[in-house]
C-alpha positions in Angstrom: 94.3 113.5 96.2 91.6 112.9 93.6 94.2 113.0 90.8 95.9 109.8 92.2 92.6 108.0 91.6 92.6 109.2 88.1 95.8 107.6 86.9 98.8 109.3 88.6 101.2 106.8 90.1 103.0 107.0 93.5 106.8 107.1 93.5 106.9 103.6 95.1 104.7 102.2 92.4 106.8 103.8 89.6 109.9 102.4 91.2 108.4 99.0 91.4 107.5 99.2 87.7 111.0 100.1 86.8 112.8 97.5 88.9 111.1 94.2 88.2 113.6 91.9 89.9 113.6 94.0 93.1 109.8 94.1 92.9 109.7 90.3 92.7 112.2 89.9 95.7 110.2 92.4 97.7 107.0 90.6 96.9 108.5 87.3 98.1 109.8 88.9 101.3 106.4 90.5 102.0 104.7 87.1 101.3 107.0 85.3 103.8 106.5 88.0 106.4 102.8 87.9 106.0 102.8 84.1 106.4 105.0 84.1 109.4 103.0 86.8 111.2 99.6 85.4 110.4 100.5 81.7 111.1 98.1 80.6 113.9 97.2 84.2 114.7 93.5 83.4 115.2 94.4 80.4 117.4 96.7 82.5 119.6 94.3 85.5 119.8 91.6 83.0 120.8 93.8 81.5 123.5 94.7 84.9 124.8 91.0 86.0 124.9 90.1 82.8 126.8 92.9 83.4 129.3 91.7 87.0 129.8 88.1 85.8 130.1 89.0 83.1 132.7 91.4 85.2 134.8 89.9 88.7 134.5 91.9 91.5 135.9 94.7 89.2 137.2 95.1 87.9 133.6 95.5 91.5 132.4 98.0 92.3 135.1 100.0 89.0 134.5 100.8 90.0 131.0 97.6 89.1 129.1 97.0 92.7 128.0 100.6 93.1 126.9 100.4 89.9 124.8 97.1 91.1 123.3 98.8 94.4 122.3 101.7 92.4 120.8 99.2 90.3 118.8 97.5 93.4 117.5 100.8 94.8 116.4 101.6 91.5 114.7 98.3 91.7 112.9 98.9 95.3 111.7 102.4 94.4 110.4 100.9 91.3 108.7 98.3 93.5 107.0 101.0 95.9 105.9 103.1 93.0 104.4 100.0 91.8 102.6 99.3 95.2 101.1 103.0 95.4 100.0 102.6 92.0 98.4 99.5 93.1 96.6 101.2 96.3 95.4 104.1 94.3 94.0 101.8 91.8 92.4 99.9 94.6 90.7 103.1 96.2 89.4 104.3 92.9 88.0 101.0 92.1 86.4 100.9 95.6 85.0 104.3 95.2 83.4 103.2 91.9 81.9 99.9 93.2 80.5 101.0 96.7 79.3 103.7 98.0 77.0 104.9 101.3 78.7 
């Protein structure tokens, strides 16, 4: 695992370096997905927390807990989309900055 930190590249990163157009399209899709999933996420989580705080156990039973879990999954997928965006960005910048 230490060898990856020392300059070895993952298969995905090597693929992104070789396929610039696909990398750009993937970066665009990841950006859109991140934007859609994170839009008003803080506002909705805050509203859900307020609902659960006001209604307690009944709020959990009425679907507040399920909604909270769905919001957490959305946040995790949004983070994954952001990381994919950053990986694609890094690959494209690497191609522009280096002659390989």
